[in-house]
Structures are given as structure tokens and as C-alpha cells.
VOGU-3710 file (C-alpha; in Angstrom, 3 decimals, decimal comma):
1> maaesssaaa> 42,135/-20,340/15,312  39,696/-22,797/16,932  38,985/-20,309/19,710  38,297/-17,556/17,183  35,932/-19,811/15,204  34,075/-20,785/18,379  33,724/-17,159/19,478  32,548/-16,096/16,028  30,015/-18,921/15,910  28,553/-17,794/19,225
11> mveeltltvk> 28,117/-14,263/17,936  26,292/-15,413/14,803  23,105/-16,256/16,742  20,136/-14,784/14,894  17,857/-12,275/16,603  14,298/-11,514/15,557  13,299/-8,025/16,639  10,017/-6,145/16,421  10,330/-2,494/15,444  7,451/-0,043/15,920
21> wsgkeytvrv> 7,286/2,892/13,544  4,498/5,155/12,312  1,739/3,104/13,931  2,901/-0,214/12,479  5,132/-3,077/13,597  7,894/-4,577/11,489  9,989/-7,702/11,971  13,707/-7,562/11,266  16,290/-10,307/11,583  19,894/-9,628/12,492
31> cgddsvaelk> 22,794/-11,550/14,004  24,726/-11,019/17,191  27,879/-10,063/15,316  26,065/-7,328/13,384  26,536/-3,697/14,355  23,862/-1,093/15,048  24,576/0,213/11,535  23,567/-3,165/10,110  20,390/-3,177/12,210  19,488/0,200/10,731
41> rricevtnvl> 19,990/-1,168/7,236  17,611/-4,007/7,997  15,049/-1,513/9,300  15,523/0,586/6,185  14,668/-2,439/4,039  11,164/-2,642/5,518  10,428/1,045/6,246  12,432/2,972/3,609  13,707/5,291/6,343  17,396/5,893/5,627
51> pkrqkllypk> 19,743/4,717/8,413  21,026/8,213/9,102  17,431/9,384/9,667  16,663/6,715/12,272  16,612/7,163/16,037  16,198/3,870/17,870  14,661/3,540/21,336  14,804/0,393/23,434  14,081/-0,249/27,149  17,009/0,113/29,576
61> ignkladdtv> 19,666/0,666/26,908  19,950/4,427/27,027  21,771/6,013/24,088  23,853/2,952/23,111  21,807/2,520/19,918  23,001/5,954/18,795  26,484/4,490/18,213  26,493/2,689/14,859  29,671/0,780/15,721  28,231/-1,058/18,744
71> ilsqlplkss> 27,926/-4,823/18,210  24,428/-6,144/18,927  25,676/-9,066/21,020  26,958/-6,466/23,504  23,413/-5,199/24,112  20,665/-6,915/26,171  18,283/-7,295/23,238  15,346/-9,680/23,591  12,784/-10,779/21,046  10,039/-10,242/23,622
81> lkmtmigtve> 10,700/-6,488/23,839  9,770/-4,077/21,080  12,028/-1,405/19,681  10,718/2,004/18,619  12,131/3,824/15,618  11,684/7,550/15,072  12,393/8,761/11,548  10,963/10,179/8,367  10,992/8,808/4,829  12,607/11,290/2,479
91> ddiivdpvdd> 10,708/12,010/-0,710  13,982/13,113/-2,291  16,952/11,081/-1,132  19,389/13,702/-2,364  19,895/15,910/0,676  21,558/19,239/1,163  25,358/18,713/1,108  25,612/20,561/4,407  23,466/17,812/5,953  25,480/14,996/4,381
101> peivddfelg> 28,929/14,696/5,979  31,811/13,915/3,695  34,061/10,916/4,210  37,655/12,064/3,842  39,595/9,809/6,218  40,380/7,018/3,777  43,031/5,278/5,830  45,881/3,368/4,248  45,624/-0,371/4,871  48,827/-2,348/4,866
111> qdeaveikdk> 48,926/-5,715/3,082  49,048/-7,722/6,322  46,186/-5,706/7,843  44,026/-6,123/4,739  44,595/-9,888/4,743  43,737/-10,067/8,448  40,458/-8,218/7,908  39,506/-10,349/4,907  40,326/-13,601/6,693  38,676/-12,722/10,014
121> evnkmklkrr> 36,080/-15,420/10,643  33,326/-13,032/11,731  33,790/-10,948/8,570  33,708/-14,021/6,336  30,426/-15,099/7,926  28,957/-11,633/7,335  30,028/-11,839/3,713  28,352/-15,217/3,289  25,116/-13,944/4,859  25,090/-10,884/2,625
131> idqykiklrn> 25,536/-13,057/-0,453  22,613/-15,215/0,698  20,356/-12,289/1,656  20,966/-9,572/-0,924  19,094/-10,092/-4,164  20,403/-8,236/-7,184  17,629/-7,015/-9,467  18,873/-7,163/-13,025  17,883/-4,312/-15,338  19,484/-6,145/-18,238
141> pcrvgkkllv> 20,719/-9,751/-18,480  24,366/-10,605/-17,940  26,111/-11,404/-21,203  28,067/-14,599/-21,715  31,827/-14,110/-21,741  31,794/-10,553/-20,374  33,688/-9,426/-17,301  31,999/-7,288/-14,637  32,748/-3,627/-13,895  31,367/-2,235/-10,615
151> ldidytlfdh> 31,360/1,562/-10,235  30,899/3,818/-7,244  29,008/7,095/-7,763  30,252/9,649/-5,255  33,471/11,281/-6,501  33,931/8,470/-9,028  31,235/9,322/-11,564  29,814/12,459/-9,995  30,821/15,352/-7,716  28,061/15,067/-5,130
161> rstaenpmql> 29,237/17,926/-2,902  29,322/20,835/-5,317  26,172/22,718/-6,306  24,900/23,401/-9,813  21,691/24,349/-11,599  22,016/21,274/-13,807  23,350/17,923/-12,472  25,092/17,407/-15,807  27,548/20,105/-14,737  28,699/17,822/-11,886
171> mrpylheflt> 29,091/14,692/-14,036  32,649/13,483/-14,474  34,012/14,336/-17,938  33,806/11,593/-20,563  31,390/9,504/-18,491  29,226/8,382/-21,407  32,232/7,744/-23,637  33,806/5,689/-20,857  30,680/3,597/-20,289  30,196/3,085/-24,027
181> aayteydimi> 33,734/1,750/-24,453  33,612/-0,344/-21,270  30,315/-1,931/-22,302  31,977/-3,626/-25,282  33,883/-5,899/-22,872  32,161/-5,566/-19,484  28,739/-5,809/-17,914  28,295/-2,745/-15,713  26,844/-2,386/-12,215  26,628/0,915/-10,346
191> cmkwvelkmg> 26,329/1,637/-6,633  25,509/3,239/-4,040  23,228/5,804/-2,377  21,100/7,936/-4,758  21,827/5,386/-7,441  18,662/5,206/-9,549  17,612/8,831/-9,289  21,070/10,233/-9,945  21,909/7,921/-12,833  18,558/8,749/-14,394
201> elgvlsnpny> 19,300/12,462/-14,207  22,657/11,951/-15,902  21,118/9,949/-18,755  23,029/6,792/-17,826  19,942/4,560/-17,698  18,625/5,582/-21,092  21,783/5,914/-23,187  21,408/3,861/-26,393  25,125/3,042/-26,605  25,369/0,913/-23,473
211> kitalldhla> 23,214/-0,842/-20,871  23,505/-1,024/-17,090  23,187/-4,587/-15,804  22,128/-3,676/-12,254  22,014/-0,919/-9,645  23,195/-1,727/-6,107  22,095/0,262/-3,059  23,569/0,649/0,444  21,972/-2,616/1,567  24,623/-4,488/-0,406
221> mitvqtdarg> 27,304/-3,275/2,022  28,512/-5,004/5,163  30,199/-3,693/8,283  33,556/-5,288/9,018  35,278/-5,472/12,389  38,968/-4,702/12,768  41,272/-4,580/15,764  43,048/-1,395/14,694  40,374/0,520/12,750  37,213/-0,359/14,626
231> ifdckplgkk> 34,133/-0,906/12,452  33,561/0,470/8,967  31,475/-0,265/5,879  32,712/-1,934/2,720  31,318/-3,297/-0,533  31,876/-7,069/-0,594  31,887/-7,686/-4,334  34,493/-10,091/-5,586  34,610/-12,612/-8,381  37,264/-13,841/-10,744
241> ntimfddlrr> 36,376/-11,452/-13,562  35,196/-8,451/-11,562  36,877/-5,072/-11,160  35,560/-2,287/-8,928  36,354/1,443/-9,200  36,000/3,515/-6,024  37,701/6,588/-4,578  37,802/4,919/-1,124  40,084/1,866/-0,970  38,458/0,715/2,265
251> nfvmnpqngl> 35,341/-0,159/0,254  36,983/-3,224/-1,250  38,892/-4,443/1,796  37,027/-7,776/1,599  38,097/-8,208/-2,020  41,275/-6,119/-2,477  42,333/-8,082/-5,535  39,295/-6,698/-7,390  39,583/-3,035/-6,408  41,097/-0,046/-8,177
261> tikpfrkaha> 41,317/3,252/-6,312  40,301/6,070/-8,604  41,288/9,711/-8,218  38,266/11,468/-6,656  36,419/13,982/-8,823  35,829/17,002/-6,587  35,226/20,712/-7,251  33,650/19,975/-10,615  33,507/23,588/-11,761  37,278/24,005/-11,367
271> nrdsdqelvk> 38,331/20,540/-12,613  35,776/19,760/-15,314  38,023/20,891/-18,183  41,154/19,093/-16,985  39,936/15,767/-15,532  41,066/12,895/-17,783  40,708/9,997/-15,351  37,957/8,146/-17,230  39,846/8,462/-20,529  42,885/6,770/-18,986
281> lteyllaiae> 40,783/4,143/-17,238  39,099/3,293/-20,531  42,511/2,359/-21,912  43,180/0,171/-18,878  39,877/-1,688/-19,064  40,355/-2,455/-22,738  43,984/-3,470/-22,186  43,111/-6,116/-19,577  39,836/-7,315/-21,122  41,603/-10,107/-22,995
291> lddistldhs> 42,958/-11,689/-19,798  41,253/-14,782/-18,422  41,588/-13,725/-14,775  41,952/-10,033/-13,950  42,011/-10,676/-10,191  45,686/-11,663/-10,501  46,631/-8,121/-11,558  48,078/-5,439/-9,336  45,529/-2,712/-10,115  47,684/-0,098/-8,379
301> kwkyyaedgs> 49,834/-0,183/-11,540  46,886/0,488/-13,825  48,398/3,606/-15,380  51,328/1,593/-16,736  48,985/-0,979/-18,315  46,775/1,791/-19,707  49,694/3,546/-21,360  51,028/0,275/-22,755  47,618/-0,691/-24,123  47,180/2,702/-25,726
311> krrrha> 50,557/2,398/-27,502  49,746/-1,075/-28,793  46,399/0,071/-30,191  47,992/3,054/-31,923  50,533/0,803/-33,639  48,067/-1,960/-34,497
//
């Protein structure tokens, strides 16, 4: 354990890099244990060029910066040398689905593996830095005594792969009813990519029956390192009274006690009339709202709690 802590501490050395783009120079700060993907997020913060649109050039490194999983401490980066970024800011961040690859390999993490990832010293340090660096901009104040519900967009609230003339046709059924009911007991935050534009189109930001506390973008994520799975992104949100819905369980590997894996909403045109997931999840949220600490629950059994809560309300 001491050796791991010492190694992790060595990798946490901060690097200050100068990035040239579009005739200007930008300063970004990263750490040695960050990946290339994290570097691209930092560059995105100052340039608004999405990470997937960036091509990074640096002397004597070749194409190593094209691999998002490479750890920066493995590269001969120096503050005295300038990096060049080639990329274009997108006026519309919603891109053609053909150009936006789908993530389908949501691997199953065993309990021991999940604990190992969460407790890995380098991952804990990344989590602490993200908490210190990422500033949540509140749209509406947090309410005293309310729990927090964090929602993914892609395949949780919206089918982002199908095409339609009206985005409302791709919205998950009962979305507004779900948010209205959840808002009685929970403050609501929504993430990730496309967040403000897409939620505006669906009427989520202007609905009079509920309010969204905050919108979180991709900069809230961190990359975690694993021995068996390599490097992948996750959403490090975890507090005593927080629950997160996402169709990818890997996204809450740093806070598994707060995550609930939702059935993905795909092929909206075929499934729009039969999808009842948000109706059932409404029952679950209301059933557990009275508990002091929802992080002690096994959210994989949510359907049982939802059914039980529904029965109790019918007989009340």
C-alpha cells in the first residue's frame, strides 16, 4: 500500500502546457496521472473545441497523442515546448449519428473489481481534484431537506441515435410526468453532452411543474485507470442522499452505491408506446424518499421496492 501511494504521488505532479490554436495560445494545467482524454477536456474548457474534434501535435512524440488512454507521465512533455491543436468549434454540438459512435460495450464489473477501482489511490486523487476544479453552476438553488437525483441523457431520457423531424418524438415516454413527481422529493441535475440545447428542445428547462437545479457537462467526468479494463470515463458523483440513473453502469464505478442502471431507451419509434421505465422509476423514487440514507440500498432491486411502494400508496 505504501508503494502504491508513493507511486501515485509521483504521478500527480502538475504540468503547465501551452497550446496553440487558431492564432492564439492557451495555458492548460494537467497532472502526470491524467490521460490524453483528460488533457483534451482541459483544452476544451478554454477553446470550446470538443475533445473528439481535437488533433494534438507535439515535437518528437509522433501519434501517441492520438490515443486517449495514454497516461501523460509516459510522454516526454515539457512546459518549455508548445503543443499545437487542430480542430474546429461546432456551432451545433448535435452531430450526425453516423459521426458519433455508440457505446455498447458496457462491461459487467464484479464487486471486488469495482471496490478495487474505487479504492485505487490514483483514482481517488483524480476524484479529489475534480471536486476541487469543477464548479457547478446552479440554475436554481438547492432546497433544504431534498435528496439529489442525477440523470444521464443518452438512452436514459432521450434516444439520441434515431432520427425524427421533431426531437419530441425521441423523448422517453412520461419524461415530464417523471420529473414533476421526482421534483417533489428531489433536486434534479442532468448530464452530459448536448445537455443545455437538448433539454431546451424537450421543454425540460421551461416546464412550470418542476425546476432543474443544474446541468453538468462532460468536464465533470474523470478517467479512471484499471488493471483489467484499461482506462475509461465515469461520472464521479456521490453523496449520502444522491441517486444517479444511467444506462451504463461503468459511469458510477467511483460511487456504485449511488447508481441505478436504467434500461436504455433505443429505437424510439418502435418502443415509444410500450416503454414504461420512467413510470416504474417514479414509484421507486417516491418509495425511498422517506429514508435518511439511500446510499445503503441495493438499487439493483429497485423494481421490488417500486412495486411495494405502489401497493402501499394504493392501500393508503
